[in-house]
N, C-alpha and C positions, 0 to 999 in steps of 0.2 A: 420375684421371690426369691427371697438371701436364705442360707443353709435351712433348706425343707427337705424333708423326709415323705415319705407314702401320701402322695399327691395327685389323684387323678383326675385331673379335665377332660370330662370328653365334650367338647365343643367349646370352637374361642371365636367366636368373631370379633375383630378388634377392629373398628375402626377410626381415623382419625377426624376429628370434629370437625365440620368445613357444611357450610351453609345450604349445597346445593351437589348433585354429580357431574355438574354439569362445568366443574370449573377445570380448567387445562393440569394442575397439579396433579390429580386425582389419579391420573393416568402416568402420569410420570413417573409417577410416586416419589415427589420429593416437598407434599404438604406437610408432613411431619416426617423425626430423625429416625426413631424409637418406637416400638410399642411396647414391650417388653422387655425386662433386667433382668437377666437368669442368673443366678450369681452361691458359687461355691454350697451346691445344692447333691444331697446325697440318694438317696437310692430307692425305687418304688416312686419318683418325681415324675409322671405321662403327660403329655398334652396330648390328646389327639384332637385333628382337624382344626387345628392353626387358620384362621382365615384373615388374612389384613386387606385392606384397601388405604391407597394414599400415602404408606407411611416409605421410606427408604427401606429399611431392614424391619423386616418383620417381629425378631428379636437379638439382643444381644446374651450369649451364652458364653460366661466365660471367659469374658472380653475379646469374643470372634464370632462377627456380623452373621446375621442367615440373611441376605439381602433382600427383599421384596420379585426382584426381576426375576433371578436365580427359582424361583418357586411358582411363576406365572401361570395360572390355569389357562387364563380364557385371554385374547387378543384385543375383543371388544370394550368398548365401553361398560361400567366401569369397569377396569381391568383392577382387578383380585390373585391374590400370593394364597397359597396353601399349600402347608406340610401334613400331609395325613396321621405319622404319629411321632412325637419328639422326644425321645427319651432324655429326661434333663441330670442326668447324675454329674456331678462335676469329680465325684474321687474312683470315677471306673469301674462302681460296682453298679449292676444293672439288678432290678429284683426281679426274681425266676418268677413274680407274684403270675399267674394266669389266671386271666377276671374273666368268670364265664359268663354268658350271655341271659338275659332275663329269659329269652325264649325256651331255657332249662323246664321253667316251668310249664311249659305249654305240651312237655312231653308226656306220655303215657306212665312211664316209669321213667323220671327226671334219673341222669347218669353221666360222668364225667370222665375220662381216663387223663391219666398223663405218667411221667415218665418219672420216677423219685429218683435222689429228692426233688420236689416241688413244694410248692404252695398255691395251694389253690382258693379263689375268692368266689363265693357262693352268695349272688344278687339275695337281694328282698325278697320275700314271698308272700306280700300284702293280704293273701289271704289265712297267713297265718296269724294267730294274734293269740296273746296271753302275755306271762314274763319273760322275763328273759332268761329266766330258771327253766321255764316250760318249753321256749324254744329251742334251749341249747340239748332240753334232752331228746332231742330229737333228730341232733344230728350223726349220721353214722358213725360206727366202732369198728375198730379195726387196728391189731398191731401196727406200734409205730405212725396210728395217726393222731395227731394234734391240733385237736381245734381251737383255735384262737377267735375271739369276739372282735372285729372292729369296731362298731358301732351301736350305740341302741338309741337311737331314735325311734319308739314307738316301731313302724312299720318298715326304720331304713334300716333294718339288723343287717351288716355286712357280714358273713361268717368265714373264715380264711382258714382251710382244712391243711395241716403241714405233715404232707406223708415224709419219712424218713429213709428210710429203706428196703422197709415191704409195702405194699400193695401201689396202691399207684392210678387205681380207681375207685368209684365210689356209687354207689345209690342214693337217692333221698327218699 
C-alpha cells in the first residue's frame, strides 16, 4: 500500500504460499521475507488483526520492519504472529475517526458519545433501504454537526459525523 488514506482493513490473515503446514521453515518464519509493504501513507489507514504465518517480517512500514517473531502469538505449530491494531500513517497524522460497532443497531435507542472535535463513523444499517438522500435525511442534526457520506454501495453506506466544538453525542 503506497500513498493511501482512509482505508480500514478488519482482519488480514496473510500466509506465505506453502504446500503443507509440516514445513520446518514455517515455525522458523523464514519461508518468505515480507508479506506487506506500507509506504508514504496518510491519516486514516488502519489494519486490525494482522495475522501472519511463515514470514520473517509481517510488514515493512516506511523502511522499518515489523518482525513476526516480535509478535508471536503461539509457540505451537504453526507458530503465527498477530498485531491487533496497526495505524499506518507515515505523515504522523492519525485520523481521529471513532468507528462505532455494528452492535449499535442492536440497541433500543442507538447512541454514541465522543469528546469534540471528533469524527464518528456510523456503520451501515442493513434494515434501512432507500435512496442516498432518504438515508441522509435520517441523520442526527445538531449545531456544529457536519454529516459526511463515505460510501454509497446500497446497504454499505458508512456515514461520518463531524462534531466540531458543540455536541459530542448523537442518537439515531
